[in-house]
C-alpha positions as CSV (number, residue, x, y, z in Angstrom):
1,M,-0.2,0.0,0.0
2,E,3.0,2.1,0.0
3,V,3.0,2.6,-3.4
4,F,-0.4,4.2,-3.8
5,H,0.1,6.2,-0.6
6,A,3.5,7.6,-2.6
7,L,1.1,8.0,-5.5
8,A,-1.0,10.2,-3.4
9,I,1.7,12.5,-2.1
10,L,3.1,12.6,-6.0
11,A,-0.2,13.7,-7.1
12,V,-0.7,16.6,-4.4
13,I,2.7,17.9,-5.7
14,S,1.9,17.2,-9.4
15,G,-1.2,19.6,-8.7
16,G,1.2,22.0,-6.9
17,V,3.8,22.0,-9.7
18,I,0.9,22.4,-12.5
19,S,-0.5,25.7,-10.7
20,A,2.8,27.4,-10.3
21,F,3.6,26.7,-14.0
22,T,0.4,28.0,-15.5
23,A,-0.2,30.7,-12.8
24,R,0.6,33.7,-15.1
25,R,-1.6,32.0,-18.1
26,P,-3.9,29.5,-16.4
27,T,-6.6,27.6,-18.8
28,R,-9.9,26.0,-18.0
29,F,-7.9,22.4,-18.2
30,A,-4.9,23.4,-16.1
31,M,-7.0,24.9,-13.4
32,W,-9.4,22.0,-13.6
33,A,-6.6,19.1,-13.6
34,T,-4.8,21.2,-10.4
35,A,-7.8,20.6,-8.5
36,Y,-8.5,17.0,-9.5
37,L,-5.0,16.0,-9.3
38,V,-5.0,17.5,-5.5
39,L,-8.2,16.6,-4.3
40,V,-9.4,13.3,-5.9
41,V,-5.9,11.5,-7.0
42,G,-4.0,12.6,-3.9
43,V,-6.4,13.6,-0.5
44,I,-9.0,10.9,-1.5
45,Q,-6.4,8.3,-2.4
46,A,-4.5,9.1,0.5
47,G,-7.7,8.8,2.6
48,F,-8.3,5.6,1.5
49,V,-4.8,4.3,1.9
50,I,-4.6,5.6,5.4
51,S,-8.0,4.2,6.4
52,W,-7.3,0.8,4.7
53,Q,-4.0,0.3,6.7
54,S,-5.7,1.6,10.0
55,L,-8.6,-0.8,9.4
56,M,-5.5,-3.3,9.0
57,L,-7.3,-5.1,6.4
58,P,-4.2,-6.9,4.0
59,A,-2.5,-5.8,0.8
60,S,-4.1,-8.7,-0.9
61,W,-4.1,-8.9,-4.8
62,P,-7.7,-7.8,-5.3
63,A,-7.0,-4.6,-3.2
64,I,-4.0,-4.0,-5.0
65,L,-6.0,-4.5,-8.1
66,A,-8.8,-1.8,-7.0
67,F,-6.1,0.5,-5.7
68,S,-4.3,0.1,-9.6
69,L,-7.7,0.6,-11.3
70,F,-8.3,3.7,-9.2
71,N,-5.2,5.3,-10.3
72,I,-5.6,4.2,-14.2
73,G,-9.0,5.3,-13.9
74,N,-8.2,8.8,-12.7
75,G,-5.4,9.1,-15.3
76,A,-8.0,8.0,-18.2
77,V,-10.2,10.7,-16.8
78,I,-7.3,13.3,-16.8
79,Y,-6.4,12.3,-20.2
80,G,-9.6,12.5,-21.8
81,R,-10.2,15.7,-20.8
82,W,-7.1,17.0,-22.0
83,L,-8.5,15.7,-25.5
84,K,-11.7,17.3,-24.9
85,G,-12.5,19.2,-28.2
86,K,-9.1,17.7,-29.8
87,K,-10.7,14.0,-30.3
88,E,-14.2,12.5,-30.2
89,A,-12.8,9.8,-28.6
90,A,-12.5,12.0,-25.3
91,R,-15.7,11.7,-24.1
92,Y,-15.2,7.7,-24.1
93,T,-12.0,8.0,-22.3
94,V,-13.5,9.9,-19.6
95,Y,-16.6,7.3,-19.1
96,L,-13.9,4.8,-19.2
97,G,-11.8,6.2,-16.4
98,G,-14.9,6.8,-14.4
99,A,-16.1,3.2,-14.7
100,L,-13.0,2.2,-13.6
101,I,-12.8,4.3,-10.6
102,A,-16.5,3.1,-10.1
103,I,-15.2,-0.7,-10.1
104,S,-12.2,0.3,-7.3
105,M,-14.7,1.8,-5.4
106,V,-17.1,-1.3,-5.6
107,I,-14.2,-3.7,-4.9
108,L,-12.8,-2.1,-2.1
109,G,-16.3,-1.6,-0.6
110,I,-16.7,-5.7,-0.8
111,L,-13.2,-6.2,0.7
112,S,-13.8,-4.2,3.8
113,I,-17.2,-5.7,4.6
114,S,-15.0,-8.8,6.7
115,V,-13.9,-5.8,8.8
116,P,-16.4,-5.1,12.1
117,I,-18.3,-1.9,11.5
118,T,-16.4,0.9,13.4
119,W,-16.6,4.4,12.8
120,E,-13.4,4.3,10.8
121,H,-15.0,1.7,8.6
122,S,-18.5,3.9,8.1
123,G,-15.9,6.7,7.3
124,F,-14.0,4.5,4.4
125,L,-17.6,3.0,3.4
126,A,-18.8,6.6,3.1
127,L,-16.3,8.1,1.1
128,A,-16.4,5.4,-1.3
129,V,-20.1,6.2,-1.5
130,V,-19.2,9.8,-2.0
131,I,-17.2,8.9,-5.2
132,L,-19.5,6.1,-6.3
133,V,-22.3,9.3,-6.3
134,S,-20.3,12.0,-7.4
135,M,-18.6,9.8,-10.5
136,P,-22.0,9.9,-12.6
137,I,-22.4,13.5,-11.9
138,G,-18.8,14.4,-12.9
139,L,-19.2,12.5,-16.2
140,I,-22.5,14.0,-16.9
141,L,-21.0,17.7,-16.3
142,S,-17.7,17.0,-18.0
143,A,-19.9,15.7,-21.3
144,R,-21.6,19.2,-21.4
145,P,-20.0,21.5,-24.0
146,H,-18.2,24.8,-22.6
147,K,-19.5,27.9,-23.1
148,H,-16.4,30.6,-23.4
């Protein structure tokens, strides 16, 4: 799980670097990518990893798969948003990323069922549900054309 914790930290740092480099001429994508990297890829992933470790859940291959899908899905969402307006496939790349993130949340939720219900476990499941509920909303919003 340390790898995913490191990826979360790297995402927060990357968001800061993007923000610093684009501060003079911010674009809609750069501002969105900064927030997405910091909040979703960084903070939320760190929350999941820390919760996973505090619940003393094993770093089993399904857990590693779920965290990997979360990262691959986020990569697809970011890449699809970057392609937006350049290629028709951009929308489907974002949808694929969203689906991978949703699958990762379901896997993590199922894997955590073996743990007794505590406040920590409830928080972990609540975070997974928030991601599952907000994912379709984000996908719908990202599919809308932007007004400049």
